[in-house]
C-alpha positions in Angstrom: 135.1 -2.0 -7.5 131.9 -4.2 -8.7 128.6 -2.2 -7.5 127.1 -3.1 -4.4 123.7 -4.7 -5.3 122.0 -3.9 -1.5 121.6 -0.7 0.2 121.2 -0.7 3.6 118.6 0.9 5.1 118.9 3.5 8.5 116.0 0.0 9.9 118.9 -2.3 9.2 117.5 -4.0 6.0 119.1 -4.5 3.1 117.5 -3.3 0.0 117.7 -4.6 -3.9 118.4 -2.3 -6.1 116.3 -3.7 -8.8 115.6 -3.1 -12.3 112.1 -3.6 -12.4 109.8 -0.2 -10.7 107.3 -3.7 -10.2 108.7 -5.8 -7.7 110.6 -4.9 -4.5 113.5 -7.6 -3.0 116.2 -7.4 0.3 117.4 -9.1 2.8 117.5 -8.8 6.8 120.6 -8.1 8.6 120.9 -9.5 12.6 120.7 -5.2 14.2 117.5 -3.9 15.0 115.3 -6.7 16.9 114.7 -7.7 20.4 116.6 -11.0 20.5 119.4 -12.1 23.5 122.6 -13.9 22.7 123.2 -15.8 20.8 120.3 -14.2 18.8 121.2 -10.5 19.4 119.1 -8.8 18.1 116.7 -10.1 14.6 116.4 -13.7 14.7 113.8 -14.4 11.9 114.0 -18.5 12.3 111.9 -20.4 13.9 114.1 -23.8 13.7 117.0 -22.1 16.0 116.4 -22.5 20.3 114.6 -18.9 20.6 111.6 -18.6 22.4 109.0 -18.6 19.5 107.3 -14.8 20.7 110.4 -13.6 20.3 111.1 -15.0 16.6 107.8 -13.7 16.0 108.0 -9.9 17.5 111.0 -10.0 15.0 109.6 -10.6 12.2 106.2 -8.7 13.4 109.2 -5.8 13.3 110.5 -6.7 10.1 107.2 -7.1 8.3 106.7 -2.8 9.7 110.2 -2.2 8.1 109.2 -3.9 4.3 105.5 -2.9 4.9 104.1 -6.7 3.7 101.8 -8.3 7.2 102.5 -11.5 7.8 99.1 -12.3 6.6 100.9 -12.1 3.3 104.7 -14.2 3.8 105.1 -17.9 2.2 107.9 -19.8 4.0 110.0 -23.3 2.5 110.7 -25.9 4.6 114.2 -25.2 3.4 116.2 -28.8 3.2 119.1 -28.3 1.5 117.8 -29.5 -2.1 116.9 -28.2 -5.9 112.6 -28.5 -5.6 111.1 -25.2 -6.2 107.0 -24.8 -5.5 104.4 -22.5 -7.3 102.4 -20.3 -4.0 99.7 -18.3 -4.5 97.2 -16.6 -2.7 95.2 -18.9 -1.3 99.3 -19.7 0.0 99.5 -16.7 2.1 100.2 -16.9 5.2 102.5 -20.4 4.8 105.1 -20.2 7.8 104.4 -17.0 8.4 103.9 -17.7 12.5 104.6 -21.7 13.0 107.3 -23.9 11.0 105.0 -26.5 10.6 102.7 -25.0 8.0 105.4 -23.7 5.8 105.7 -25.3 2.1 107.3 -28.7 2.8 110.2 -30.0 1.5 110.9 -27.5 -1.0 114.1 -25.0 -1.1 112.3 -22.6 -4.1 108.9 -20.6 -4.3 107.7 -19.2 -7.5 104.6 -16.5 -7.8 102.8 -14.8 -9.9 101.0 -13.0 -7.4 100.9 -9.9 -5.8 99.4 -10.8 -2.7 102.3 -12.8 -1.2 105.4 -12.5 0.2 108.1 -15.2 -0.2 110.3 -15.5 2.2 113.7 -17.8 3.1 115.8 -17.5 6.2 120.1 -17.6 5.9 123.5 -17.8 8.1 125.7 -18.1 5.4 124.0 -20.2 2.1 123.4 -18.3 -0.4 120.2 -16.1 -1.5 118.5 -16.3 -4.9 116.2 -13.8 -5.8 114.5 -13.7 -9.7 112.9 -11.1 -10.7 111.1 -10.0 -15.1 111.1 -6.7 -16.4 107.6 -6.5 -15.9 107.9 -8.7 -12.5 105.0 -11.3 -14.0 106.7 -13.7 -11.7 109.0 -13.3 -9.2 110.9 -16.2 -7.2 113.6 -16.7 -4.3 115.9 -20.0 -4.1 117.9 -21.0 -0.6 120.9 -22.4 -2.1 123.8 -23.5 0.7 126.3 -26.1 -1.1 124.2 -29.3 -1.4 121.7 -27.0 -3.2 124.4 -25.3 -5.5 125.6 -28.6 -6.9 122.0 -29.6 -7.2 121.9 -26.3 -9.6 118.4 -24.9 -7.6 119.3 -21.3 -9.3 118.7 -23.1 -13.2 115.3 -25.2 -11.4 114.2 -21.9 -10.2 115.1 -20.6 -14.5 113.6 -23.3 -15.7 110.3 -22.9 -13.7 110.1 -19.3 -15.5 110.4 -20.4 -18.2 107.4 -23.1 -18.0 105.4 -19.5 -17.1 106.0 -18.5 -20.1 109.0 -15.9 -20.0 111.6 -15.8 -21.9 115.4 -16.4 -19.6 116.1 -13.2 -21.8 114.1 -11.2 -19.8 115.2 -12.3 -16.5 117.2 -11.0 -13.8 118.7 -12.8 -11.0 120.6 -11.4 -8.2 123.4 -13.3 -5.5 122.5 -12.1 -1.8 124.6 -12.2 1.3 126.4 -15.3 1.9 129.3 -16.4 3.1 132.7 -15.8 1.1 134.7 -18.4 -0.8 138.1 -16.4 1.6 135.7 -17.9 4.7 134.1 -21.3 3.3 136.6 -24.0 3.9 135.4 -27.2 2.6 136.9 -30.9 2.3 137.0 -32.8 -0.9 133.5 -35.3 -0.5 131.9 -31.3 -1.0 134.0 -30.9 -4.0 133.4 -33.6 -5.5 129.7 -32.4 -5.9 130.8 -30.1 -8.0 133.3 -31.1 -10.3 131.4 -33.6 -12.1 130.0 -30.2 -14.0 130.7 -29.2 -17.2 130.4 -26.0 -16.8 133.1 -25.9 -13.3 135.5 -27.5 -15.9 137.3 -24.2 -16.8 136.2 -22.0 -14.0 136.8 -24.0 -10.7 134.6 -21.9 -8.1 137.0 -23.5 -5.5 141.1 -23.1 -4.7 142.8 -26.0 -2.7 144.5 -25.3 0.4 147.9 -26.1 1.9 146.1 -28.3 4.3 144.3 -30.9 1.4 140.9 -28.7 2.5 139.1 -26.0 0.0 138.0 -22.6 -0.1 134.6 -23.2 -2.1 132.9 -19.8 -3.6 129.1 -20.1 -3.5 128.2 -17.1 -5.3 130.4 -17.2 -7.9 129.6 -21.4 -8.7 125.8 -20.0 -8.4 127.0 -17.0 -10.7 127.9 -19.7 -13.0 125.7 -21.8 -12.9 123.0 -19.4 -13.5 124.4 -18.3 -16.6 124.0 -21.6 -17.8 121.1 -21.9 -17.5 120.3 -18.8 -20.0 120.5 -15.3 -17.9 123.3 -13.1 -19.1 125.8 -12.0 -17.7 125.0 -8.3 -17.3 121.5 -9.5 -16.0 123.2 -11.4 -12.6 124.3 -8.7 -10.0 126.4 -10.2 -6.5 126.3 -8.9 -3.7 129.4 -8.5 -1.7 128.8 -9.0 2.0 130.2 -12.0 3.6 128.0 -13.0 6.5 130.9 -14.8 8.5 133.2 -11.8 7.9 130.7 -9.2 8.9 129.6 -10.1 12.4 127.8 -6.3 13.2 125.4 -7.4 10.4 125.0 -10.9 10.1 124.6 -14.3 11.5 126.7 -16.9 10.8 126.5 -20.9 11.0 130.3 -20.9 10.5 131.3 -18.5 12.5 129.3 -19.5 15.5 129.3 -22.8 15.2 125.9 -23.5 14.3 124.4 -21.4 17.5 123.2 -18.3 16.3 119.9 -16.6 14.3 119.3 -16.3 10.4 118.6 -13.4 8.3 115.1 -13.1 5.9 115.5 -12.8 2.6 112.1 -11.6 0.9 110.8 -10.4 -2.7 107.3 -9.5 -3.3 105.6 -8.1 -7.1 104.0 -4.9 -6.2 
């Protein structure tokens, strides 16, 4: 069995075991918050319908748990695309206490600043974490099926290269998200992936007897990151499934959309 790169702490944070002492990253669970059904208990996103004061309090709890004040957080709007935006100290606090100030029309953030904390929100989609050996650059991307089909991971790799980072020095982590066994999609979704050469010989989906498909977004993102140049041994993949593990995670699919969101984070130390 492969090693699980995310370790559950007593405060409900899944901490990423990084390969660099100069970066910290992780993923929240639904536990150790103050929310009520259907958001019990640590929803961290503003757009799901929970009272904003409760959400802000959950964010403050999380800020204490990861030792990064809200004033350092930067969140993006998340529109299921592949746009990457570079942020720095002047952007600190965007989206941290109100959704309207989040970085617009982006699903990925990249930074070279130690003064900011990149954050993003999930309830089945795939969190992608990026950093380097020296951790001079860090990045975070939100990959639903649309973002995966648009290769947001590859876009992040190219953004790192533009910053002068050799791809040989990059690390990537694929975080807790829905497993292929629990993610059934129709043929229209699969068609978004079929035109990519990387999936010609290794398809991250299987067809079911009912004509629909089980799509493994974790594997799809891993294959795309390898195609972008990151060595397989420098990519880690979480085994946690947000759909199957109800006590730990919110799941958009399991709860038919009425649920909270977990949060990914990364920062340079």
